[in-house]
C-alpha positions as CSV (number, residue, x, y, z in Angstrom):
1,M,-11.2,13.0,-20.8
2,N,-10.3,10.0,-22.9
3,T,-9.3,11.3,-26.4
4,S,-6.8,10.3,-29.0
5,C,-3.2,10.6,-28.1
6,D,0.3,9.9,-29.4
7,C,0.2,6.3,-28.1
8,P,-0.6,2.9,-29.6
9,F,-4.2,3.0,-28.1
10,P,-7.2,3.8,-30.3
11,S,-9.7,6.4,-28.9
12,P,-11.4,5.7,-26.4
13,L,-8.5,4.4,-24.2
14,P,-9.2,1.1,-22.4
15,V,-11.3,1.2,-19.2
16,G,-9.2,2.4,-16.5
17,L,-6.9,4.7,-18.3
18,T,-7.3,8.4,-18.8
19,L,-5.5,10.9,-21.0
20,C,-4.9,13.9,-18.7
21,D,-4.6,17.5,-19.4
22,D,-0.8,17.4,-19.2
23,G,-0.7,14.9,-22.1
24,L,0.3,11.9,-19.8
25,V,-1.9,8.8,-19.6
26,R,-2.6,7.8,-15.9
27,P,-5.0,5.1,-14.4
28,T,-8.3,6.7,-13.9
29,W,-8.1,6.7,-10.2
30,A,-5.1,9.1,-10.4
31,S,-6.3,11.2,-13.1
32,H,-8.7,13.8,-11.7
33,D,-7.6,14.5,-8.1
34,V,-4.4,16.5,-7.7
35,L,-3.5,14.7,-4.4
36,L,-3.8,11.3,-6.0
37,R,-2.2,12.4,-9.2
38,D,1.0,13.6,-7.3
39,Y,0.9,10.4,-5.2
40,Y,0.8,8.2,-8.2
41,D,3.5,10.2,-10.0
42,T,6.0,10.6,-7.2
43,E,5.3,7.7,-4.7
44,W,3.1,4.8,-5.9
45,G,5.1,1.9,-6.9
46,Y,8.5,3.2,-6.0
47,P,10.4,0.8,-3.6
48,I,10.3,1.3,0.2
49,H,12.4,-1.3,2.0
50,D,13.1,0.0,5.4
51,E,11.3,-1.2,8.4
52,A,9.8,2.1,9.5
53,G,8.7,3.0,6.0
54,V,7.0,-0.4,5.3
55,F,5.4,-0.3,8.8
56,E,3.9,3.2,8.1
57,R,2.4,2.0,4.8
58,L,1.1,-1.2,6.4
59,A,-0.6,0.9,9.1
60,L,-2.1,3.2,6.6
61,E,-3.4,0.5,4.4
62,G,-5.0,-0.9,7.6
63,F,-6.8,2.4,8.2
64,Q,-7.8,2.5,4.6
65,A,-9.8,-0.7,5.0
66,G,-13.3,0.0,3.8
67,L,-12.5,3.6,2.8
68,S,-10.8,5.2,0.0
69,W,-7.1,5.7,-0.3
70,R,-7.7,9.4,-1.0
71,T,-9.3,9.7,2.6
72,V,-6.2,8.3,4.1
73,L,-3.8,10.2,2.1
74,A,-5.4,13.4,3.0
75,K,-4.9,12.7,6.5
76,R,-1.4,11.3,6.4
77,D,0.3,14.3,8.0
78,A,-2.3,14.0,10.9
79,F,-1.6,10.3,11.1
80,R,2.2,10.9,11.4
81,A,1.8,13.4,14.1
82,A,-0.5,11.2,16.0
83,F,1.5,8.0,15.6
84,A,5.0,9.5,16.4
85,G,6.1,9.3,12.8
86,F,5.2,5.6,12.7
87,L,8.3,4.7,14.5
88,P,7.6,1.0,15.4
89,D,9.4,1.2,18.8
90,V,7.3,4.3,19.9
91,V,4.0,3.0,18.6
92,A,4.6,-0.5,20.2
93,A,4.9,1.4,23.6
94,F,1.5,3.1,23.2
95,T,-0.7,2.2,26.2
96,D,-4.5,2.0,26.5
97,A,-4.5,5.7,27.5
98,D,-2.9,6.4,24.2
99,V,-5.4,4.4,22.3
100,E,-8.2,6.5,24.1
101,R,-6.3,9.6,23.2
102,L,-6.2,8.7,19.6
103,T,-10.0,8.0,19.4
104,R,-10.3,11.6,20.3
105,T,-7.6,13.0,17.9
106,E,-8.9,15.3,15.2
107,G,-7.7,14.7,11.7
108,I,-7.2,10.9,11.7
109,I,-9.5,8.0,11.3
110,R,-10.6,7.4,14.9
111,N,-11.7,3.8,14.6
112,R,-10.8,2.1,17.8
113,R,-10.2,-1.2,16.2
114,K,-8.0,0.0,13.6
115,I,-6.0,2.1,16.2
116,E,-5.5,-1.0,18.3
117,A,-4.4,-3.0,15.2
118,A,-1.7,-0.3,14.5
119,V,-0.3,-0.7,18.0
120,A,-0.5,-4.5,17.7
121,N,1.2,-4.3,14.5
122,A,4.1,-2.3,15.9
123,R,4.5,-4.8,18.5
124,A,4.5,-7.6,16.0
125,T,7.0,-5.8,13.9
126,L,9.4,-5.5,17.0
127,A,9.1,-9.3,17.4
128,L,10.2,-9.9,13.8
129,R,13.5,-8.5,14.7
130,T,14.3,-11.8,16.8
131,C,13.2,-14.2,14.1
132,R,15.7,-16.7,12.8
133,D,15.2,-19.6,10.4
134,E,11.6,-20.3,11.5
135,P,10.2,-23.4,9.8
136,D,7.8,-22.9,6.8
137,S,8.7,-19.1,6.8
138,P,11.3,-17.0,5.1
139,T,14.4,-15.9,7.1
140,V,13.8,-12.3,7.9
141,H,15.2,-9.8,10.3
142,H,12.6,-7.0,10.0
143,L,9.3,-6.3,8.4
144,G,10.7,-4.9,5.2
145,E,12.6,-8.0,4.6
146,L,9.5,-10.2,5.4
147,V,7.2,-8.3,3.1
148,W,9.7,-8.2,0.1
149,S,10.4,-12.0,0.5
150,Y,6.9,-12.4,-1.0
151,R,7.8,-10.5,-4.3
152,P,6.4,-12.7,-7.2
153,E,8.6,-13.8,-10.1
154,V,6.3,-12.3,-12.6
155,D,4.1,-9.1,-12.4
156,P,0.5,-9.0,-13.7
157,R,0.2,-7.2,-16.8
158,P,-3.4,-5.9,-16.9
159,T,-4.5,-4.1,-20.0
160,C,-7.7,-2.6,-18.5
161,A,-9.2,-1.9,-15.1
162,H,-11.2,-5.2,-15.2
163,E,-7.8,-7.2,-15.3
164,V,-6.3,-5.5,-12.3
165,P,-6.2,-8.3,-9.6
166,S,-7.6,-7.8,-6.2
167,F,-5.1,-10.3,-4.8
168,I,-2.5,-12.7,-6.1
169,P,-1.1,-15.9,-4.5
170,E,1.9,-14.1,-2.9
171,S,-0.4,-11.5,-1.2
172,R,-2.6,-14.4,0.2
173,A,0.6,-16.1,1.5
174,L,2.0,-12.9,2.9
175,A,-1.4,-12.2,4.6
176,A,-1.5,-15.6,6.2
177,D,2.2,-15.2,7.4
178,L,1.5,-11.8,8.9
179,K,-1.7,-12.9,10.7
180,A,0.1,-15.9,12.1
181,R,2.6,-13.5,13.5
182,G,0.0,-11.4,15.2
183,F,-0.6,-8.6,12.6
184,R,-4.2,-7.3,12.2
185,F,-5.9,-5.8,9.2
186,V,-3.7,-7.7,6.7
187,G,-6.0,-9.5,4.4
188,P,-4.9,-10.6,0.8
189,T,-6.5,-7.5,-0.9
190,T,-4.9,-5.0,1.6
191,M,-1.5,-6.7,1.2
192,L,-1.6,-6.4,-2.6
193,A,-2.4,-2.8,-2.2
194,L,0.7,-2.5,0.2
195,M,2.8,-4.6,-2.2
196,A,1.9,-2.5,-5.2
197,A,2.3,0.8,-3.3
198,I,5.7,0.0,-2.2
199,G,7.1,-1.5,-5.4
200,I,7.0,-5.2,-4.6
201,V,4.6,-6.0,-7.4
202,N,3.5,-3.9,-10.5
203,T,-0.3,-3.8,-10.9
204,D,-0.3,-0.6,-13.1
205,I,-2.4,-0.9,-16.2
206,V,-0.1,-1.3,-19.3
207,G,-0.2,2.0,-21.2
208,T,0.2,4.5,-18.4
209,H,3.3,6.9,-18.6
210,K,4.7,4.8,-15.9
211,R,4.2,1.5,-17.7
212,P,4.2,2.2,-21.5
213,I,3.4,-0.3,-24.0
214,P,6.7,-2.0,-25.0
215,S,8.1,-1.1,-28.5
216,P,7.5,-3.8,-31.1
């Protein structure tokens, strides 16, 4: 419920912000559901650099396409079990029989195209390890380095939900780079979601407890 609070905002708060029952202001998407609230408070926006960690989040963002993140988050443990902890070397070795098995695995999103994309993305992740000084592309040695090489110089500073971008130039460029390297389900909007989730770009609305309004 949006009410007055000890913050610079008048009541009601800007669209997209909610004062929660613990006295903290959060984006509305993370204010009502305990799973999403905990995710926002403890995971979303905190840096992930390592290859396996970035690959997992990229794979899960791909599964999220067309669905809610809450749906994917609730199935994350099942996904981790089904995809061998999202270790790229293991997933890259999945066969057609593994894909068929996953389409029948309870607890995950059993979309064949998305499952096949996760396997293809694991193989593309392995291929990145051999990249050196390619023309028109950042020098990278693994997926984490590639994704972080597209960090913008300036973060967006949305003041309400309507100002939160669906993509930025860097997410478009990252999407194009990944697609050229054989990655799938990596559109500009999906890549901005990934970049925000792992701390590359801050798209949080100004005024949350994690992004308070600067003091005058």
